N, C-alpha and C positions, 0 to 999 in steps of 0.2 A: 504494500500500500504506500502510495506517495501522497504527502501532504505539504501544503505551503504554510509557512509560519508568517504571521502578520507582524509588521513593525509596530512598536508602541507609538501612539500618537505624539508623544513628547520626545521622540528620538531627535538628535541633532540633525539639522538639514543636510549636512554633508555625509551622513550615514544613510545611503540609499540602496544598500545591497538587498538582493533577493535571497531568501533562505528557504530551502525545501529539505524535507527529510523523507527517506524511504525506509519503511520497516518491513522486515521479513522474519516471520516466526519459524524457527527450525523444528525439525521433526522431534527433537529431544526436548522441546520447550524453551530453548534458548532464543535470544532475540538479536538480530543484526539490524543496525541503524546506520544509514549513510546520510549525513548532513552535507548539503552542498550550498555554498555561499557564492553567489554570482555578483560581479560588480568590480569596482576598482579595489583589488586586493592589496595593491601597493599602499593604499591609503590607510590600511589597518595595521595595528600592532599585533603580530602573530607570535606567540611564544615559541622560542626555538626548542628543538628536540633536546631532551635530557633523559636521564635514566628514569623509567617509570617508578613512581612513588605516590603514595596518597597524601599530598600536601593539602593544607587547609587554604581556603580563600582563592581557589582557581577562578571563581566567579568575578574577581576584581579585574580581569582582563579577558581577552577573547577566549571563549570556551563554549561548549555545548552541554546541555543538561537534559536529563531524563528523570521524571518523577513518576513513581509507580505506587499506586494505592495498595495498602495492605489490609483493607477492610476497615469498617467503622470510620474513624477519622485519621487513622495512621497512614503513613506513606514513607517510601524510601527515595532519597535523592541521590543521583549520580552526577558528578561533574567530570567532563572529559576535555582535556586540553590538546591542542594540536602538538604540544611538546611531547605527548605520550603520557603525561601525568594524569592521574585520576583520583577521585575521592568518592566516598560513599557515606551517607548519613541516614539515620533512621529518626522518624518523628512519630510521637504518640498522638499528636493532634497538630493543629495549625501552629507552625513554627515552634512546637514544643519538642525540643531535642530529646532523644532517648538513646541509650547505648545501642550500637549496631548489634542485632540479634544473633548473628552467627558470623563465622569467618566468611568473608565474601571473596570468592575467587577473582583474580585479576581479569579484566577484560582485555581483549586484543584491540589495540588502537593503531590505526594507520592514517597518516595525514599526507596529503600532497596538494600542491598548488601551482598555479601559474599566474599570469597577470590578470586574468578575468575570473578565476574560480579557485576556491579552496574546498577540498573535500575531506571530511573526517569520517572514517569508517570505524565503527565500534561493534564488536561481537561480545555479547554477554552470555556466559553459560547459564543454563536453566537454574543452577544452584545459586546464582547471584540474584535471581528475581524472587520476590516474596511469594509465598505459596498462594495467598489470596491476593490477586493483583487485577482487580476489575477495571481500574481506570488508569490512564497515563496522561502525562503532560510532557511536551517537548518544547525546548526553548534554546535560544542562542543569545549569547552576549558578545558584542563586538566592540572592541576598543579601537578608536581612531589613533593615528600617530600623535595627535595633539592631546591625547588623554581623555577625550570625550567618549562617552559610552552610549551604545544603543542596545535595545532589547527587542527580541522577536519571540513569539510564542504562538501556539495553536489558537489561543484566545486570551484576551487581556481583561482583567477586572477593571472597573472604573478606578481612576486615580493613578498613583505611582505604579511603576512596574512591580508585580508581585507574582512570581511563578508558584508560590506556595498556596495561593488562593484557590479555592475549589473550582472556580471558573476555568483555570488553566488546565485542569484534568479533563481534557476534551475528547479523548479517545477511549474506547472500550477495548482492552487488550485481547479479549477472547473473540469479539465480534469483528473488530476492524482490522485485525492482522492475520486473519485466516486466509 
C-alpha cells in the first residue's frame, strides 16, 4: 500500500518536499516501509551514516517515524534516521512514556539519495511490532540546512504538529496493509 503524507500547514515555505510511504506486510508478520522524499534534497540536512544505535532525540533532525497502536491507548514509536540510527519507545497513553516491553530486534535500515529524492527503506521483524497493533501512524520530519523544521504525517490534528495525537493513527495495520 502506498500513501502520501501531508505537510503540516505551518511548515516553513521553503520546505516543499513531497513525502510518500509504501508499506508491505511480510508473510511472517513483519513490516517493510519505504519512505520517499521528493524535492530539493540538497536543501535538507540529512544525517550522515554512522554505526546503528538507539540514540535519543533523532526527531530533532531529518528522520522518519512509525507509530503502532498496542490496544487501548498505548502505542509504540519508532524513529529511523537516514544515518542508520534508530530508536524505539513505548507509551501507556498519550505521551505517557512506559518502559519498552521487550527486547526489540534491530530493524534493517537503508538510505540512498540523489539531488531530487531521498529514500529510506526500513524492515521491521514481526517481533518488533506489538502483538495488538490495530492502528498506525506514519510521519517524517525534515530539517532544512538553515535549521528550520517541517513535519509530514498521514493526518494532522489541529494546532502544532503532534504525531502522538490519535488523529495521526490513520491506518489500520490489518486492513490497509494486506
